[in-house]
C-alpha positions, 0 to 999 in steps of 0.5 A: 596280237599275235594271230596265233594267239586269240582270246578263245585259245587262252591257256589254262594258265591264264585263266582266273577262277571265279573264286579269286575276283581280286585277281581279275581286273589286273589279269585283264589289264595284263592280257590288254597291255599285250594286245594294245599299244602301251600309249592306249593302254596307259591313257585309256585302261589303267587309270580306270578304277575296278571294282569287282563283285557277285563273285567275280561275275560282274565288274564296275569300272568308274572313268573320270569324265563323261568324255572319257566314258563315251570314248572308253564305250565307243573303243574299248568296251567291246574288247575288255568285256571279251578279255574279262570272260576269257580270264575269268573263264565264265560270263562278266557282266561289264558296267562303265560308270562316272567317277562320283565327283566328290570321291574323285577330288579327294581320294584317300591317301594311299587307298585302293582303287575300290575305295573310290567306288563306294558311292557304287555300292547302292547301283541299280539292279542287274536288270537295268541297263549296263554301261551307263553313267551315274547321274550328276548331282543336282547342284552340278553345273552342266557340262558343255555340250560338244556334239562330237561322235567319240568313234570319229577319231583320227585312228578310225580314219583310213589315210592315203594320198587323197587326204594326207595333207588335210589329216596333217593339218588337222592333227597338228590343229588337235595338238596345237588350237589356236596357233598355226592353220587358224582358220582351217578350212577343209573342202571336197565332194560328199562323202570324202571324209570332211565331218570325220576329220573335224570330229577327230579334231574335236575329240583329240582335243578332248582326250588332252584337254578334258575341260575344253569347251569344243562344239561340233555344229552343222552350219544349218543349225548355226542359221537356226540358232540365229533365227531363234535369237532374233525372233526370241531376243536371245542375243546374250545367250547366242554369244555366250554360246559361240563366243566363248569356245575354245574350238569351233567346228562347223561343217558345210559353211555353204548353207550360209549363202544368201543368210545376211543376218547369219553371215553377220554373226558369223562374222562377229562370232568369227573376230570374237574367237580368233581375238581370244586365240580359239580355233576354228575349223570349217568344211565346204563343198567347194574352196572359200573363193568358189563360194557363191553369195556369201560377203567378201569379208567373210570369204577372205576370212575363211581363206586367211588361214589354211585351205586343204582339199580332200579328194575322191579316195584312189583305188588302194585307199577305197580298198583299205577303207573297205577291209577296215569297215568290214573289220568293224562289222566283225568280218573278214573281206577277202582282198580280191572282193575289196578290190572288186568293189572298189574299182566299181565304186570311185565316188566317195567313201559313203557310197563304199560303205553302202556298197560294203553293207549290201555286200555283207547283208546279202551274204548273210541273208543267203548264208553264203561265203563273201565272193566276187561272184556274190558282190556281183550279184548283190551290186548288180543294180548298182553296176548296171546303173553306172554301166548305163551312165558312165561311158566314154563317149558320155564323158567326152560329151560332157567335158566338151560341153562344159569347156564349149568346144566340139565333140569332135575335137576330142577325136580330131588332131587339133592341139590348140590349148583350148582344145588339147587341154579338154581333151586330156581332162576327157581322158583322166576322167575315162580313165577314172570313171570307166573300166576301159584300158588305155589302149582302148580309151586312146582308140576311143580319142582318134586312135591315139596311143596309150602312151599318150592317154597315160600321159594325159592321166598323169598330168591331170592328176598331178595338176588336180593336187595343186590347182584348186580351180582345177580341182573344183571343175573336175569334181563338178564334172564328176558329180555331173557323170555320176547324176 
């Protein structure tokens, strides 16, 4: 949508008077087609069945199934409401309902869209909550519960080098489940977007195949279900739930550690799903071979498909995330403020979001414009903790302890591999976790030239992308330094 054409400055020719309600939805679709990508309009907007009532002050949209209803409500309801009001020139109440199954299954040939909504005529009064589905017929078999968050999609996931490979693999799985990359194992630290990615896979598959049996679950819930099935002797129900899925998405499989029965049942479910060419996507805080207290045969299954990492987001990606999250809150975040916050919050997306919420709340409470000065005030506690805890000296000591060398070796001119490698890692972490410049870091490492530091930073950053063991070591060091 052009910035020169907003919802609030629609021309008089665009406005449909309240006395012509029949044209209201058509005009709304026409406007949305100018503002949204054609694929979104054709997939989500045009299939909606509309009924305009109360002189054009109420629009009821019928959606084919519950998943699509949740999706339209989360992604498009706000925009549709705004466009309806702009087109009508007056407030318009929007309601989303499920298309009655008996009408949806047997539409009259050539009947207008409104005919499919006769069953909605007996809808409750205006005082009841809007955007609710109609109740299903009592005899209907309950729909499969997928537990997906419809707002976590590929389109709402900011892409960068930190998650590009994982995102590409996830999109492939969503498009062709049961084929390549089965299982898909995604690992990385806390708050880097693993959960967002697995929800996006499930949501995308249900867009293409609404009838697919998809389940998102945390590993702790799987453990709980195993315990209950043993206590109640409901093994058949357990197998019915987990062995007949098209897609299983399971978070944090490291929680299976030391749980013998759980590992046994998950192994059985794993084998059953692979046998019927269903897809399994798992996440963990470490790569498969780094998992402890989990059976070797299960670890080998985890590692038999594709294993990909999600790294901490780089600066440009952190900036993009902040601007995107602020826009979702209806706020324009100045780029310089986004860079300030991104430079000071480096660890993960969750902490970025927390910092952004603090800045936005502080600005609203004090009725001030968002600026670097305001962000500095809002985040003063966070900044003081970081400045106190993470210093180059602390990094040197932590890395030296981790690799069992002397702290003095960080400044020395010694160059054997067992010393040079940890020194390069410490330089890399100093650049990533502090505000020091390359010359300043070089000075703190025995007066080394800034080009030496730059070489170390680039070398470790490149190797981190391809060496899972190094990446895991760096992850441990970063978590240790951040407390």
